N, CA and C atoms as a LAMMPS dump frame, in Angstrom:
ITEM: TIMESTEP
0
ITEM: NUMBER OF ATOMS
690
ITEM: BOX BOUNDS ff ff ff
-5.0000000000000000e+02 5.0000000000000000e+02
-5.0000000000000000e+02 5.0000000000000000e+02
-5.0000000000000000e+02 5.0000000000000000e+02
ITEM: ATOMS id mol type element x y z
1 1 1 N 0.825 -1.205 0
2 1 2 C 0 0 0
3 1 3 C 0.86 1.257 0
4 2 1 N 1.915 1.249 0.838
5 2 2 C 2.784 2.425 0.908
6 2 3 C 3.448 2.69 -0.431
7 3 1 N 3.878 1.613 -1.124
8 3 2 C 4.526 1.78 -2.416
9 3 3 C 3.561 2.347 -3.449
10 4 1 N 2.3 1.88 -3.427
11 4 2 C 1.314 2.393 -4.382
12 4 3 C 1.045 3.863 -4.141
13 5 1 N 0.941 4.249 -2.875
14 5 2 C 0.708 5.649 -2.557
15 5 3 C 1.89 6.509 -2.986
16 6 1 N 3.107 6.003 -2.753
17 6 2 C 4.282 6.787 -3.124
18 6 3 C 4.389 6.926 -4.639
19 7 1 N 4.019 5.878 -5.376
20 7 2 C 4.013 5.943 -6.831
21 7 3 C 3.069 7.032 -7.31
22 8 1 N 1.859 7.052 -6.768
23 8 2 C 0.871 8.035 -7.194
24 8 3 C 1.288 9.45 -6.817
25 9 1 N 1.874 9.622 -5.626
26 9 2 C 2.342 10.941 -5.217
27 9 3 C 3.426 11.437 -6.152
28 10 1 N 4.384 10.553 -6.468
29 10 2 C 5.476 10.97 -7.332
30 10 3 C 4.993 11.229 -8.748
31 11 1 N 4.06 10.414 -9.211
32 11 2 C 3.461 10.622 -10.536
33 11 3 C 2.844 12.013 -10.614
34 12 1 N 2.039 12.366 -9.614
35 12 2 C 1.379 13.665 -9.63
36 12 3 C 2.378 14.798 -9.489
37 13 1 N 3.373 14.604 -8.651
38 13 2 C 4.397 15.625 -8.45
39 13 3 C 5.091 15.965 -9.768
40 14 1 N 5.549 14.937 -10.484
41 14 2 C 6.262 15.18 -11.734
42 14 3 C 5.33 15.676 -12.823
43 15 1 N 4.124 15.165 -12.848
44 15 2 C 3.171 15.605 -13.86
45 15 3 C 2.887 17.093 -13.7
46 16 1 N 2.714 17.522 -12.448
47 16 2 C 2.371 18.924 -12.193
48 16 3 C 3.551 19.857 -12.371
49 17 1 N 4.745 19.411 -11.968
50 17 2 C 5.875 20.334 -11.959
51 17 3 C 6.576 20.438 -13.301
52 18 1 N 6.457 19.437 -14.164
53 18 2 C 7.108 19.496 -15.471
54 18 3 C 6.16 20.015 -16.55
55 19 1 N 4.86 19.863 -16.346
56 19 2 C 3.899 20.203 -17.393
57 19 3 C 3.785 21.708 -17.582
58 20 1 N 4.11 22.192 -18.781
59 20 2 C 3.949 23.604 -19.108
60 20 3 C 3.329 23.756 -20.498
61 21 1 N 2.435 22.867 -20.879
62 21 2 C 2.016 22.817 -22.272
63 21 3 C 0.572 23.272 -22.478
64 22 1 N 0.109 24.194 -21.675
65 22 2 C -1.283 24.619 -21.81
66 22 3 C -1.534 25.335 -23.127
67 23 1 N -0.507 25.991 -23.668
68 23 2 C -0.638 26.692 -24.936
69 23 3 C 0.543 26.334 -25.834
70 24 1 N 0.352 26.382 -27.124
71 24 2 C 1.437 26.064 -28.039
72 24 3 C 2.628 26.976 -27.804
73 25 1 N 2.373 28.225 -27.556
74 25 2 C 3.446 29.171 -27.333
75 25 3 C 4.26 28.81 -26.105
76 26 1 N 3.605 28.316 -25.064
77 26 2 C 4.308 27.931 -23.848
78 26 3 C 5.282 26.804 -24.125
79 27 1 N 4.86 25.807 -24.932
80 27 2 C 5.757 24.674 -25.134
81 27 3 C 6.959 25.067 -25.979
82 28 1 N 6.754 25.884 -27.002
83 28 2 C 7.896 26.317 -27.799
84 28 3 C 8.873 27.088 -26.928
85 29 1 N 8.32 27.836 -25.98
86 29 2 C 9.174 28.602 -25.072
87 29 3 C 9.983 27.656 -24.193
88 30 1 N 9.344 26.647 -23.631
89 30 2 C 10.025 25.732 -22.725
90 30 3 C 11.038 24.875 -23.457
91 31 1 N 10.725 24.477 -24.686
92 31 2 C 11.596 23.543 -25.375
93 31 3 C 12.841 24.209 -25.94
94 32 1 N 12.905 25.51 -25.938
95 32 2 C 14.106 26.192 -26.401
96 32 3 C 15.208 26.062 -25.361
97 33 1 N 16.408 25.716 -25.808
98 33 2 C 17.53 25.615 -24.875
99 33 3 C 18.194 26.953 -24.644
100 34 1 N 17.723 28.004 -25.292
101 34 2 C 18.343 29.313 -25.147
102 34 3 C 17.489 30.279 -24.345
103 35 1 N 16.166 30.186 -24.499
104 35 2 C 15.308 31.187 -23.897
105 35 3 C 14.969 30.809 -22.459
106 36 1 N 15.975 30.81 -21.586
107 36 2 C 15.766 30.359 -20.21
108 36 3 C 14.92 31.333 -19.421
109 37 1 N 14.914 32.609 -19.783
110 37 2 C 14.088 33.557 -19.044
111 37 3 C 12.615 33.238 -19.237
112 38 1 N 12.267 32.879 -20.442
113 38 2 C 10.881 32.487 -20.713
114 38 3 C 10.52 31.247 -19.925
115 39 1 N 11.455 30.285 -19.869
116 39 2 C 11.219 29.072 -19.107
117 39 3 C 11.082 29.387 -17.622
118 40 1 N 11.859 30.359 -17.138
119 40 2 C 11.766 30.773 -15.738
120 40 3 C 10.368 31.272 -15.42
121 41 1 N 9.805 32.074 -16.299
122 41 2 C 8.476 32.627 -16.058
123 41 3 C 7.442 31.516 -15.953
124 42 1 N 7.531 30.527 -16.838
125 42 2 C 6.548 29.445 -16.837
126 42 3 C 6.716 28.557 -15.617
127 43 1 N 7.943 28.24 -15.253
128 43 2 C 8.16 27.392 -14.082
129 43 3 C 7.665 28.077 -12.814
130 44 1 N 7.879 29.369 -12.719
131 44 2 C 7.433 30.072 -11.529
132 44 3 C 5.93 29.964 -11.385
133 45 1 N 5.232 30.038 -12.515
134 45 2 C 3.79 29.984 -12.465
135 45 3 C 3.301 28.617 -11.967
136 46 1 N 3.975 27.553 -12.367
137 46 2 C 3.508 26.215 -12.023
138 46 3 C 4.156 25.637 -10.774
139 47 1 N 5.349 26.099 -10.426
140 47 2 C 6.087 25.471 -9.337
141 47 3 C 6.134 26.304 -8.071
142 48 1 N 5.453 27.451 -8.057
143 48 2 C 5.522 28.307 -6.888
144 48 3 C 4.48 27.93 -5.852
145 49 1 N 3.423 28.714 -5.706
146 49 2 C 2.407 28.401 -4.707
147 49 3 C 1.795 27.018 -4.894
148 50 1 N 1.736 26.537 -6.15
149 50 2 C 1.158 25.226 -6.403
150 50 3 C 1.907 24.148 -5.625
151 51 1 N 3.231 24.249 -5.574
152 51 2 C 4.018 23.28 -4.808
153 51 3 C 3.608 23.263 -3.35
154 52 1 N 3.498 24.467 -2.766
155 52 2 C 3.121 24.539 -1.361
156 52 3 C 1.746 23.944 -1.113
157 53 1 N 0.811 24.232 -2.002
158 53 2 C -0.537 23.709 -1.835
159 53 3 C -0.541 22.192 -1.974
160 54 1 N 0.231 21.68 -2.923
161 54 2 C 0.25 20.233 -3.119
162 54 3 C 0.861 19.528 -1.912
163 55 1 N 1.95 20.073 -1.393
164 55 2 C 2.591 19.447 -0.248
165 55 3 C 1.736 19.566 1.005
166 56 1 N 1 20.651 1.116
167 56 2 C 0.119 20.817 2.276
168 56 3 C -0.983 19.773 2.267
169 57 1 N -1.425 19.379 1.067
170 57 2 C -2.512 18.42 0.97
171 57 3 C -2.097 17.039 1.459
172 58 1 N -0.842 16.652 1.203
173 58 2 C -0.388 15.342 1.664
174 58 3 C 1.123 15.4 1.815
175 59 1 N 1.581 15.768 2.984
176 59 2 C 3.004 15.965 3.212
177 59 3 C 3.682 14.701 3.702
178 60 1 N 2.941 13.611 3.809
179 60 2 C 3.51 12.4 4.395
180 60 3 C 4.364 11.603 3.421
181 61 1 N 4.503 12.053 2.199
182 61 2 C 5.334 11.356 1.237
183 61 3 C 6.469 12.24 0.764
184 62 1 N 7.537 11.617 0.26
185 62 2 C 8.57 12.388 -0.407
186 62 3 C 8.806 11.766 -1.774
187 63 1 N 9.063 12.626 -2.754
188 63 2 C 9.016 12.21 -4.15
189 63 3 C 10.381 12.292 -4.815
190 64 1 N 11.428 12.379 -4.031
191 64 2 C 12.729 12.738 -4.545
192 64 3 C 13.79 11.86 -3.874
193 65 1 N 14.55 11.063 -4.635
194 65 2 C 15.573 10.217 -4.012
195 65 3 C 16.587 10.984 -3.176
196 66 1 N 16.922 12.198 -3.605
197 66 2 C 17.879 13.001 -2.835
198 66 3 C 17.287 13.414 -1.491
199 67 1 N 16.007 13.739 -1.478
200 67 2 C 15.337 14.09 -0.223
201 67 3 C 15.237 12.863 0.673
202 68 1 N 14.891 11.713 0.098
203 68 2 C 14.793 10.491 0.893
204 68 3 C 16.139 10.15 1.532
205 69 1 N 17.22 10.271 0.76
206 69 2 C 18.551 9.996 1.305
207 69 3 C 18.898 10.993 2.402
208 70 1 N 18.595 12.264 2.184
209 70 2 C 18.862 13.274 3.201
210 70 3 C 18.079 13.04 4.475
211 71 1 N 16.827 12.64 4.335
212 71 2 C 16.006 12.341 5.511
213 71 3 C 16.577 11.149 6.277
214 72 1 N 17.059 10.145 5.532
215 72 2 C 17.661 8.984 6.195
216 72 3 C 18.939 9.394 6.92
217 73 1 N 19.75 10.23 6.287
218 73 2 C 20.987 10.684 6.925
219 73 3 C 20.711 11.507 8.169
220 74 1 N 19.571 12.191 8.175
221 74 2 C 19.197 13.015 9.318
222 74 3 C 18.483 12.217 10.406
223 75 1 N 18.245 10.93 10.161
224 75 2 C 17.568 10.095 11.143
225 75 3 C 16.066 10.19 11.097
226 76 1 N 15.529 10.743 10.03
227 76 2 C 14.082 10.895 9.905
228 76 3 C 13.435 9.785 9.076
229 77 1 N 14.231 8.931 8.493
230 77 2 C 13.718 7.915 7.576
231 77 3 C 14.64 6.705 7.646
232 78 1 N 14.088 5.535 7.448
233 78 2 C 14.863 4.301 7.565
234 78 3 C 15.662 4.031 6.29
235 79 1 N 16.954 3.741 6.457
236 79 2 C 17.78 3.371 5.313
237 79 3 C 17.269 2.079 4.665
238 80 1 N 16.623 1.213 5.449
239 80 2 C 16.105 -0.038 4.907
240 80 3 C 15.016 0.198 3.874
241 81 1 N 14.286 1.289 4.015
242 81 2 C 13.197 1.595 3.089
243 81 3 C 13.652 2.431 1.908
244 82 1 N 14.895 2.851 1.895
245 82 2 C 15.377 3.78 0.883
246 82 3 C 15.305 3.186 -0.525
247 83 1 N 15.775 1.936 -0.672
248 83 2 C 15.776 1.3 -1.993
249 83 3 C 14.401 1.213 -2.627
250 84 1 N 13.419 0.62 -1.942
251 84 2 C 12.069 0.555 -2.516
252 84 3 C 11.472 1.933 -2.807
253 85 1 N 11.731 2.902 -1.932
254 85 2 C 11.22 4.248 -2.162
255 85 3 C 11.776 4.82 -3.461
256 86 1 N 13.093 4.695 -3.651
257 86 2 C 13.733 5.262 -4.845
258 86 3 C 13.197 4.596 -6.105
259 87 1 N 13.024 3.285 -6.071
260 87 2 C 12.502 2.566 -7.238
261 87 3 C 11.125 3.094 -7.613
262 88 1 N 10.255 3.236 -6.62
263 88 2 C 8.904 3.706 -6.889
264 88 3 C 8.918 5.169 -7.339
265 89 1 N 9.796 5.973 -6.77
266 89 2 C 9.906 7.368 -7.188
267 89 3 C 10.284 7.471 -8.66
268 90 1 N 11.241 6.671 -9.082
269 90 2 C 11.668 6.695 -10.484
270 90 3 C 10.554 6.175 -11.392
271 91 1 N 9.866 5.128 -10.975
272 91 2 C 8.76 4.605 -11.775
273 91 3 C 7.644 5.636 -11.914
274 92 1 N 7.327 6.313 -10.816
275 92 2 C 6.29 7.34 -10.881
276 92 3 C 6.685 8.491 -11.786
277 93 1 N 7.941 8.917 -11.693
278 93 2 C 8.421 10.016 -12.534
279 93 3 C 8.415 9.618 -14.004
280 94 1 N 8.81 8.384 -14.294
281 94 2 C 8.842 7.914 -15.676
282 94 3 C 7.438 7.796 -16.245
283 95 1 N 6.51 7.309 -15.433
284 95 2 C 5.122 7.221 -15.885
285 95 3 C 4.563 8.611 -16.188
286 96 1 N 4.891 9.585 -15.342
287 96 2 C 4.423 10.95 -15.577
288 96 3 C 5.031 11.517 -16.857
289 97 1 N 6.323 11.262 -17.07
290 97 2 C 6.966 11.721 -18.304
291 97 3 C 6.315 11.075 -19.519
292 98 1 N 5.915 9.812 -19.377
293 98 2 C 5.233 9.134 -20.47
294 98 3 C 3.895 9.776 -20.809
295 99 1 N 3.146 10.137 -19.789
296 99 2 C 1.867 10.814 -20.017
297 99 3 C 2.098 12.159 -20.697
298 100 1 N 3.091 12.903 -20.212
299 100 2 C 3.403 14.198 -20.825
300 100 3 C 3.809 14.022 -22.289
301 101 1 N 4.556 12.983 -22.573
302 101 2 C 4.97 12.731 -23.949
303 101 3 C 3.764 12.444 -24.841
304 102 1 N 2.86 11.611 -24.349
305 102 2 C 1.668 11.282 -25.137
306 102 3 C 0.829 12.517 -25.431
307 103 1 N 0.788 13.442 -24.475
308 103 2 C 0.064 14.687 -24.697
309 103 3 C 0.835 15.596 -25.652
310 104 1 N 2.145 15.7 -25.432
311 104 2 C 2.96 16.633 -26.205
312 104 3 C 3.012 16.289 -27.681
313 105 1 N 2.992 14.996 -28.03
314 105 2 C 3.077 14.619 -29.445
315 105 3 C 1.844 15.061 -30.218
316 106 1 N 0.807 15.473 -29.5
317 106 2 C -0.367 16.02 -30.171
318 106 3 C -0.168 17.439 -30.658
319 107 1 N 0.947 18.04 -30.314
320 107 2 C 1.277 19.385 -30.787
321 107 3 C 2.141 19.252 -32.042
322 108 1 N 1.74 19.9 -33.122
323 108 2 C 2.452 19.748 -34.396
324 108 3 C 3.878 20.277 -34.314
325 109 1 N 4.163 21.157 -33.37
326 109 2 C 5.504 21.731 -33.25
327 109 3 C 6.394 20.964 -32.279
328 110 1 N 5.87 19.902 -31.671
329 110 2 C 6.646 19.183 -30.668
330 110 3 C 7.793 18.408 -31.292
331 111 1 N 8.936 18.42 -30.62
332 111 2 C 10.088 17.618 -31.026
333 111 3 C 10.941 17.337 -29.801
334 112 1 N 11.358 16.082 -29.641
335 112 2 C 12.249 15.74 -28.538
336 112 3 C 13.599 16.438 -28.669
337 113 1 N 13.908 16.908 -29.857
338 113 2 C 15.15 17.653 -30.051
339 113 3 C 15.158 18.943 -29.231
340 114 1 N 13.975 19.408 -28.829
341 114 2 C 13.88 20.597 -27.997
342 114 3 C 14.278 20.359 -26.557
343 115 1 N 14.483 19.095 -26.175
344 115 2 C 14.967 18.784 -24.841
345 115 3 C 13.937 18.205 -23.9
346 116 1 N 12.643 18.449 -24.139
347 116 2 C 11.579 17.883 -23.305
348 116 3 C 11.816 18.167 -21.82
349 117 1 N 12.359 19.352 -21.533
350 117 2 C 12.652 19.798 -20.157
351 117 3 C 13.681 18.93 -19.451
352 118 1 N 14.519 18.204 -20.225
353 118 2 C 15.569 17.388 -19.626
354 118 3 C 16.68 18.283 -19.085
355 119 1 N 17.421 17.748 -18.126
356 119 2 C 18.526 18.489 -17.519
357 119 3 C 19.811 18.265 -18.315
358 120 1 N 20.661 19.308 -18.348
359 120 2 C 21.903 19.162 -19.091
360 120 3 C 22.909 20.248 -18.759
361 121 1 N 24.101 20.087 -19.309
362 121 2 C 25.165 21.069 -19.127
363 121 3 C 25.861 21.274 -20.468
364 122 1 N 26.82 22.205 -20.502
365 122 2 C 27.504 22.597 -21.743
366 122 3 C 26.468 23.054 -22.772
367 123 1 N 26.46 22.477 -23.96
368 123 2 C 25.521 22.959 -24.978
369 123 3 C 24.071 22.648 -24.646
370 124 1 N 23.84 21.798 -23.658
371 124 2 C 22.477 21.455 -23.26
372 124 3 C 22.029 22.206 -22.006
373 125 1 N 22.874 23.061 -21.506
374 125 2 C 22.482 23.991 -20.445
375 125 3 C 21.723 25.146 -21.08
376 126 1 N 20.608 25.578 -20.5
377 126 2 C 19.849 26.689 -21.093
378 126 3 C 20.687 27.929 -21.36
379 127 1 N 21.682 28.198 -20.531
380 127 2 C 22.517 29.376 -20.73
381 127 3 C 23.982 29.017 -20.957
382 128 1 N 24.257 27.757 -21.302
383 128 2 C 25.605 27.351 -21.676
384 128 3 C 26.576 27.137 -20.539
385 129 1 N 26.104 26.761 -19.365
386 129 2 C 27.003 26.533 -18.229
387 129 3 C 27.696 25.174 -18.339
388 130 1 N 28.876 25.084 -17.732
389 130 2 C 29.7 23.887 -17.838
390 130 3 C 29.271 22.798 -16.853
391 131 1 N 29.903 21.634 -17.01
392 131 2 C 29.681 20.524 -16.086
393 131 3 C 30.01 20.932 -14.656
394 132 1 N 31.122 21.604 -14.453
395 132 2 C 31.501 22.008 -13.097
396 132 3 C 30.453 22.916 -12.472
397 133 1 N 29.977 23.887 -13.245
398 133 2 C 28.951 24.795 -12.727
399 133 3 C 27.682 24.041 -12.362
400 134 1 N 27.256 23.144 -13.253
401 134 2 C 26.047 22.377 -12.987
402 134 3 C 26.186 21.471 -11.787
403 135 1 N 27.336 20.831 -11.653
404 135 2 C 27.562 19.913 -10.549
405 135 3 C 27.528 20.655 -9.211
406 136 1 N 28.199 21.791 -9.172
407 136 2 C 28.253 22.567 -7.93
408 136 3 C 26.879 23.075 -7.529
409 137 1 N 26.156 23.645 -8.484
410 137 2 C 24.874 24.253 -8.124
411 137 3 C 23.864 23.199 -7.697
412 138 1 N 23.903 22.01 -8.301
413 138 2 C 22.971 20.959 -7.903
414 138 3 C 23.273 20.458 -6.496
415 139 1 N 24.55 20.355 -6.141
416 139 2 C 24.905 19.948 -4.778
417 139 3 C 24.449 20.996 -3.767
418 140 1 N 24.799 22.248 -4.018
419 140 2 C 24.497 23.321 -3.069
420 140 3 C 23.001 23.498 -2.879
421 141 1 N 22.257 23.559 -3.971
422 141 2 C 20.822 23.82 -3.857
423 141 3 C 20.081 22.637 -3.249
424 142 1 N 20.486 21.415 -3.582
425 142 2 C 19.842 20.247 -2.964
426 142 3 C 20.145 20.206 -1.471
427 143 1 N 21.379 20.53 -1.107
428 143 2 C 21.728 20.562 0.316
429 143 3 C 20.89 21.561 1.083
430 144 1 N 20.754 22.754 0.551
431 144 2 C 19.94 23.76 1.228
432 144 3 C 18.462 23.387 1.222
433 145 1 N 18.015 22.712 0.167
434 145 2 C 16.626 22.259 0.132
435 145 3 C 16.355 21.295 1.285
436 146 1 N 17.299 20.396 1.551
437 146 2 C 17.144 19.481 2.688
438 146 3 C 17.123 20.232 4.004
439 147 1 N 17.963 21.247 4.137
440 147 2 C 17.974 22.027 5.376
441 147 3 C 16.636 22.701 5.601
442 148 1 N 16.029 23.215 4.544
443 148 2 C 14.705 23.839 4.673
444 148 3 C 13.657 22.805 5.059
445 149 1 N 13.676 21.657 4.376
446 149 2 C 12.701 20.602 4.673
447 149 3 C 12.831 20.134 6.122
448 150 1 N 14.046 19.83 6.532
449 150 2 C 14.271 19.31 7.878
450 150 3 C 13.986 20.366 8.939
451 151 1 N 14.405 21.588 8.7
452 151 2 C 14.179 22.641 9.687
453 151 3 C 12.727 23.02 9.838
454 152 1 N 12.003 23.07 8.715
455 152 2 C 10.611 23.518 8.762
456 152 3 C 9.651 22.452 9.251
457 153 1 N 10.113 21.201 9.365
458 153 2 C 9.236 20.118 9.835
459 153 3 C 9.572 19.668 11.252
460 154 1 N 10.413 20.418 11.952
461 154 2 C 10.692 20.08 13.347
462 154 3 C 9.498 20.46 14.223
463 155 1 N 9.414 19.807 15.377
464 155 2 C 8.272 20.045 16.267
465 155 3 C 8.265 21.449 16.848
466 156 1 N 9.41 22.099 16.91
467 156 2 C 9.47 23.45 17.473
468 156 3 C 8.958 24.514 16.506
469 157 1 N 8.756 24.135 15.252
470 157 2 C 8.258 25.075 14.251
471 157 3 C 6.731 25.048 14.274
472 158 1 N 6.064 26.217 14.204
473 158 2 C 4.596 26.236 14.2
474 158 3 C 4.012 25.356 13.108
475 159 1 N 3.013 24.596 13.454
476 159 2 C 2.398 23.667 12.504
477 159 3 C 1.774 24.423 11.342
478 160 1 N 1.879 23.833 10.158
479 160 2 C 1.228 24.387 8.984
480 160 3 C 2.097 25.288 8.122
481 161 1 N 3.279 25.655 8.596
482 161 2 C 4.124 26.564 7.834
483 161 3 C 5.148 25.843 6.957
484 162 1 N 5.361 24.562 7.188
485 162 2 C 6.364 23.828 6.416
486 162 3 C 6.098 23.873 4.916
487 163 1 N 4.869 23.642 4.451
488 163 2 C 4.643 23.68 3
489 163 3 C 4.959 25.036 2.378
490 164 1 N 4.722 26.108 3.129
491 164 2 C 5.027 27.441 2.604
492 164 3 C 6.534 27.601 2.441
493 165 1 N 7.274 27.232 3.481
494 165 2 C 8.734 27.348 3.421
495 165 3 C 9.313 26.471 2.325
496 166 1 N 8.837 25.245 2.227
497 166 2 C 9.365 24.316 1.23
498 166 3 C 8.995 24.774 -0.18
499 167 1 N 7.759 25.193 -0.369
500 167 2 C 7.338 25.659 -1.689
501 167 3 C 8.112 26.879 -2.153
502 168 1 N 8.319 27.837 -1.246
503 168 2 C 9.077 29.037 -1.614
504 168 3 C 10.542 28.708 -1.856
505 169 1 N 11.095 27.779 -1.075
506 169 2 C 12.481 27.37 -1.284
507 169 3 C 12.653 26.727 -2.652
508 170 1 N 11.71 25.887 -3.033
509 170 2 C 11.807 25.231 -4.33
510 170 3 C 11.644 26.233 -5.469
511 171 1 N 10.778 27.216 -5.262
512 171 2 C 10.637 28.27 -6.265
513 171 3 C 11.954 29.008 -6.451
514 172 1 N 12.599 29.369 -5.351
515 172 2 C 13.877 30.061 -5.433
516 172 3 C 14.934 29.184 -6.101
517 173 1 N 14.932 27.905 -5.778
518 173 2 C 15.874 26.978 -6.404
519 173 3 C 15.709 26.984 -7.918
520 174 1 N 14.481 26.963 -8.381
521 174 2 C 14.23 26.997 -9.823
522 174 3 C 14.705 28.306 -10.438
523 175 1 N 14.42 29.402 -9.787
524 175 2 C 14.833 30.69 -10.325
525 175 3 C 16.348 30.787 -10.446
526 176 1 N 17.059 30.178 -9.505
527 176 2 C 18.52 30.226 -9.528
528 176 3 C 19.1 29.284 -10.583
529 177 1 N 18.576 28.068 -10.67
530 177 2 C 19.28 27.032 -11.433
531 177 3 C 18.684 26.699 -12.79
532 178 1 N 17.551 27.25 -13.153
533 178 2 C 17.024 26.991 -14.497
534 178 3 C 18.032 27.352 -15.587
535 179 1 N 18.658 28.523 -15.535
536 179 2 C 19.618 28.83 -16.608
537 179 3 C 20.864 27.967 -16.587
538 180 1 N 21.142 27.309 -15.469
539 180 2 C 22.374 26.516 -15.349
540 180 3 C 22.16 25.084 -15.831
541 181 1 N 21.16 24.397 -15.272
542 181 2 C 20.952 22.978 -15.6
543 181 3 C 19.515 22.656 -16.011
544 182 1 N 18.647 23.616 -16.047
545 182 2 C 17.203 23.395 -16.215
546 182 3 C 16.59 22.824 -14.951
547 183 1 N 17.309 22.904 -13.857
548 183 2 C 16.897 22.5 -12.51
549 183 3 C 16.546 21.024 -12.384
550 184 1 N 17.379 20.334 -11.64
551 184 2 C 17.057 18.964 -11.259
552 184 3 C 16.694 18.943 -9.783
553 185 1 N 17.705 18.843 -8.919
554 185 2 C 17.584 18.585 -7.478
555 185 3 C 16.702 17.37 -7.19
556 186 1 N 16.378 16.612 -8.22
557 186 2 C 15.528 15.437 -8.084
558 186 3 C 15.92 14.419 -9.156
559 187 1 N 16.7 13.406 -8.795
560 187 2 C 17.138 12.412 -9.783
561 187 3 C 15.992 11.688 -10.475
562 188 1 N 14.894 11.475 -9.782
563 188 2 C 13.758 10.789 -10.394
564 188 3 C 13.18 11.627 -11.523
565 189 1 N 13 12.909 -11.284
566 189 2 C 12.481 13.816 -12.314
567 189 3 C 13.421 13.836 -13.518
568 190 1 N 14.728 13.88 -13.264
569 190 2 C 15.704 13.914 -14.351
570 190 3 C 15.666 12.63 -15.166
571 191 1 N 15.498 11.508 -14.496
572 191 2 C 15.485 10.218 -15.174
573 191 3 C 14.284 10.078 -16.087
574 192 1 N 13.11 10.458 -15.594
575 192 2 C 11.898 10.338 -16.4
576 192 3 C 12.012 11.06 -17.728
577 193 1 N 12.523 12.297 -17.702
578 193 2 C 12.654 13.065 -18.941
579 193 3 C 13.765 12.497 -19.822
580 194 1 N 14.892 12.107 -19.214
581 194 2 C 16.04 11.628 -19.991
582 194 3 C 15.723 10.347 -20.752
583 195 1 N 14.901 9.473 -20.18
584 195 2 C 14.561 8.223 -20.844
585 195 3 C 13.839 8.467 -22.16
586 196 1 N 13.103 9.539 -22.259
587 196 2 C 12.386 9.847 -23.498
588 196 3 C 13.253 10.619 -24.48
589 197 1 N 14.103 11.493 -23.98
590 197 2 C 14.976 12.258 -24.863
591 197 3 C 16.096 11.378 -25.407
592 198 1 N 16.651 10.504 -24.539
593 198 2 C 17.724 9.612 -24.948
594 198 3 C 19.005 10.369 -25.266
595 199 1 N 19.947 9.703 -25.929
596 199 2 C 21.158 10.352 -26.4
597 199 3 C 21.881 11.144 -25.335
598 200 1 N 22.067 12.439 -25.575
599 200 2 C 22.825 13.291 -24.664
600 200 3 C 22.217 13.324 -23.275
601 201 1 N 20.886 13.271 -23.176
602 201 2 C 20.24 13.362 -21.866
603 201 3 C 20.605 12.168 -20.995
604 202 1 N 20.691 10.977 -21.576
605 202 2 C 21.101 9.795 -20.82
606 202 3 C 22.588 9.841 -20.503
607 203 1 N 23.385 10.358 -21.425
608 203 2 C 24.827 10.457 -21.186
609 203 3 C 25.145 11.405 -20.038
610 204 1 N 24.348 12.463 -19.892
611 204 2 C 24.592 13.451 -18.842
612 204 3 C 23.802 13.186 -17.572
613 205 1 N 22.975 12.154 -17.587
614 205 2 C 22.083 11.894 -16.457
615 205 3 C 22.838 11.621 -15.163
616 206 1 N 24.025 11.046 -15.241
617 206 2 C 24.771 10.707 -14.028
618 206 3 C 24.983 11.927 -13.129
619 207 1 N 25.172 13.079 -13.752
620 207 2 C 25.372 14.305 -12.969
621 207 3 C 24.161 14.586 -12.1
622 208 1 N 22.984 14.331 -12.627
623 208 2 C 21.75 14.683 -11.938
624 208 3 C 21.255 13.559 -11.02
625 209 1 N 22.08 12.538 -10.882
626 209 2 C 21.958 11.581 -9.793
627 209 3 C 23.011 11.862 -8.729
628 210 1 N 24.251 11.939 -9.146
629 210 2 C 25.347 12.078 -8.186
630 210 3 C 25.261 13.393 -7.414
631 211 1 N 25.123 14.513 -8.126
632 211 2 C 25.149 15.811 -7.453
633 211 3 C 23.986 15.998 -6.467
634 212 1 N 22.725 15.733 -6.856
635 212 2 C 21.654 15.868 -5.869
636 212 3 C 21.782 14.908 -4.691
637 213 1 N 22.232 13.684 -4.939
638 213 2 C 22.388 12.734 -3.84
639 213 3 C 23.475 13.2 -2.872
640 214 1 N 24.572 13.708 -3.407
641 214 2 C 25.622 14.247 -2.542
642 214 3 C 25.088 15.438 -1.747
643 215 1 N 24.38 16.323 -2.42
644 215 2 C 23.805 17.48 -1.734
645 215 3 C 22.811 17.083 -0.662
646 216 1 N 21.95 16.115 -0.978
647 216 2 C 20.984 15.653 0.013
648 216 3 C 21.655 15.027 1.214
649 217 1 N 22.7 14.234 0.966
650 217 2 C 23.433 13.6 2.054
651 217 3 C 24.107 14.648 2.945
652 218 1 N 24.73 15.636 2.326
653 218 2 C 25.376 16.708 3.094
654 218 3 C 24.351 17.471 3.931
655 219 1 N 23.23 17.816 3.309
656 219 2 C 22.196 18.545 4.037
657 219 3 C 21.663 17.767 5.224
658 220 1 N 21.425 16.453 5.024
659 220 2 C 20.911 15.625 6.11
660 220 3 C 21.895 15.485 7.253
661 221 1 N 23.161 15.254 6.917
662 221 2 C 24.184 15.102 7.959
663 221 3 C 24.406 16.416 8.694
664 222 1 N 24.468 17.519 7.949
665 222 2 C 24.682 18.823 8.568
666 222 3 C 23.567 19.164 9.546
667 223 1 N 22.341 18.902 9.141
668 223 2 C 21.218 19.194 10.042
669 223 3 C 21.286 18.317 11.29
670 224 1 N 21.593 17.045 11.119
671 224 2 C 21.622 16.115 12.251
672 224 3 C 22.707 16.485 13.252
673 225 1 N 23.874 16.915 12.746
674 225 2 C 25.006 17.191 13.632
675 225 3 C 24.978 18.59 14.238
676 226 1 N 24.43 19.564 13.517
677 226 2 C 24.585 20.945 13.968
678 226 3 C 23.298 21.726 14.169
679 227 1 N 22.2 21.286 13.576
680 227 2 C 21.013 22.133 13.571
681 227 3 C 19.775 21.487 14.189
682 228 1 N 19.766 20.179 14.336
683 228 2 C 18.57 19.489 14.809
684 228 3 C 18.234 19.884 16.242
685 229 1 N 16.937 19.91 16.534
686 229 2 C 16.507 20.183 17.897
687 229 3 C 16.94 19.037 18.806
688 230 1 N 17.355 19.386 19.992
689 230 2 C 17.852 18.391 20.946
690 230 3 C 16.736 17.888 21.85
């Protein structure tokens, strides 16, 4: 039952956060690897308050392998459950990417050559950032994302404010890193899109597993050792 619920949560999370195809103009804007400012505007619209509202509705799940690893490192989640959680997270993200693909192919201007919102660096970075830049920013932002999640869900924090803090943090993360990597901080989300794009997206996918996982681990350990309530 827990696995089915986590699959559905992750499916909805990826479906809602990657989908920007309400109008033909929106998709052409998102699929361009150069017009990152346009992509920033669209992501803000879909990933800002909507994230907070979605997490407020059911905060008992996590949809991101990096977050799950960070929670385990912080002592908030069992390492024994990490493997099954990650598998279901990736399956949910891939299923959501599949649904988005089936919808997107109905647009006459759609092409996987546009990137399908996949993450990348060098020529596949929206603003041409290098591997080093992408690797660093994914580690740093994922680490801070874990600190926000862990800090805002402690018992000493007033109830009900965690989704606001987490949603705003994720919005800021997108605003910072869209031009660099198209924003991952979530290996499951990166995998779902890369499987459909193939080629360069699969070749570069390792970055969007390693960097977020390292960042999540650092964030979880840092919170446990220095910031957690005693």
